[in-house]
C-alpha positions as CSV (number, residue, x, y, z in Angstrom):
1,V,0.0,0.0,0.0
2,Q,1.3,3.4,-1.0
3,L,0.1,6.5,0.8
4,V,0.9,10.1,-0.4
5,E,-0.2,13.1,1.8
6,S,-0.6,16.6,0.6
7,G,-2.1,19.9,1.8
8,G,0.3,20.9,4.4
9,G,1.7,24.4,4.8
10,L,2.1,27.5,6.9
11,V,-1.1,29.0,8.5
12,P,-1.7,31.6,11.1
13,P,-3.3,30.7,14.5
14,G,-7.1,30.3,14.1
15,G,-6.7,29.3,10.5
16,S,-7.8,26.1,8.6
17,L,-6.1,23.5,6.5
18,T,-7.3,20.3,4.9
19,L,-4.9,17.4,4.5
20,S,-5.4,14.7,2.0
21,C,-4.0,11.2,1.7
22,A,-4.1,9.2,-1.7
23,A,-3.9,5.5,-1.3
24,S,-3.1,2.9,-3.8
25,G,-2.1,-0.7,-4.1
26,G,-4.3,-2.3,-1.6
27,V,-8.0,-2.8,-0.6
28,F,-8.7,0.6,0.7
29,R,-12.3,0.1,1.8
30,I,-11.3,-2.5,4.4
31,Y,-8.6,-0.5,6.1
32,R,-8.8,1.6,9.1
33,M,-7.3,5.0,8.1
34,G,-5.7,7.4,10.5
35,W,-3.7,10.5,10.9
36,Y,-0.8,10.8,13.3
37,R,1.6,13.6,13.9
38,Q,5.2,14.1,15.1
39,V,7.3,16.9,16.5
40,E,11.0,16.5,16.2
41,G,12.4,14.8,19.2
42,K,9.0,13.5,20.3
43,Q,7.1,10.3,19.7
44,R,4.6,10.1,17.0
45,E,1.1,10.6,18.3
46,F,-2.3,9.5,17.3
47,I,-4.7,12.2,16.0
48,A,-7.7,10.7,14.3
49,S,-9.0,7.5,12.7
50,I,-11.9,6.3,10.7
51,T,-12.8,2.7,10.3
52,A,-14.2,0.8,7.3
53,A,-17.6,1.4,8.9
54,D,-17.0,5.2,9.1
55,V,-16.6,5.0,12.9
56,T,-14.3,8.0,14.0
57,R,-12.1,8.6,16.9
58,Y,-10.1,11.7,17.9
59,K,-7.3,12.7,20.2
60,S,-9.0,14.9,22.9
61,S,-7.1,17.9,22.2
62,V,-8.4,18.1,18.5
63,E,-11.9,16.9,19.0
64,G,-14.3,19.5,17.8
65,R,-11.6,21.2,15.7
66,F,-10.5,18.4,13.3
67,T,-12.6,16.2,11.2
68,I,-11.5,12.9,9.5
69,S,-13.3,11.6,6.5
70,R,-12.8,9.1,3.7
71,D,-13.9,8.5,0.1
72,N,-13.7,4.8,-0.7
73,N,-14.3,5.4,-4.5
74,K,-11.4,7.8,-4.7
75,E,-9.3,5.9,-2.1
76,M,-8.7,9.2,-0.3
77,V,-8.8,10.2,3.4
78,Y,-9.0,13.7,4.6
79,L,-8.3,15.7,7.8
80,Q,-10.0,19.0,8.0
81,M,-8.3,21.1,10.6
82,N,-10.0,24.2,12.0
83,N,-9.0,26.8,14.6
84,L,-5.4,25.6,14.4
85,K,-3.1,26.4,17.3
86,P,0.7,26.8,17.4
87,E,0.8,23.4,19.3
88,D,-0.6,21.7,16.2
89,T,2.6,22.4,14.4
90,A,4.1,19.0,13.4
91,V,4.6,16.6,10.6
92,Y,1.4,14.8,9.8
93,Y,1.3,11.3,8.7
94,C,-1.3,9.2,7.1
95,N,-1.7,5.6,8.2
96,A,-3.5,2.6,6.9
97,L,-4.1,-0.4,9.2
98,R,-5.3,-3.8,8.2
99,T,-6.8,-4.8,11.5
100,L,-6.8,-8.6,10.8
101,S,-3.1,-8.9,10.5
102,N,-2.1,-5.6,12.4
103,T,-0.3,-4.5,9.5
104,H,0.5,-0.8,9.1
105,W,1.5,1.4,6.2
106,W,2.7,5.1,6.5
107,G,3.0,8.0,4.2
108,Q,6.1,10.2,4.0
109,G,4.5,13.0,6.0
110,T,3.5,16.6,5.3
111,Q,4.6,19.6,7.3
112,V,2.0,21.8,9.0
113,T,3.3,25.0,10.7
114,V,1.0,27.3,12.7
115,S,2.5,30.6,13.3
116,S,1.9,34.3,12.9
C-alpha cells in the first residue's frame, strides 16, 4: 500500500487546513485509516482515525476542531483542521491499518506549521 499526503503548509493561528492522503495498491475500503503527527524529538502521536464502517475517533485535544473523512471510491482520506493552534505544528502522517493482520502502512508526511 502506498500513501501520499498533501495539503500541509504555513497557516496563522485560528486558520484552517485540509490534509489529503491518496492510497493505492491495496484494498482501501477495508482499512482503518488514520492521521498521526510528530514533532522533532518526540514520539509520533495519534490524532484521528476512521474505520471501514466510518466510525471515527479523535485525540481529545483536537476533537471539535479536526474532522477525518474518507472517500472509498477515490481511495482518499482527509483531515479538515480548523481553529489551528501553534501546538498543532508537526509533521502529519497518513496511516493505513489492516486490522486482521495488524499491518500498518505510512505515508512520507506533510509539514503543518501554525505561526503568525
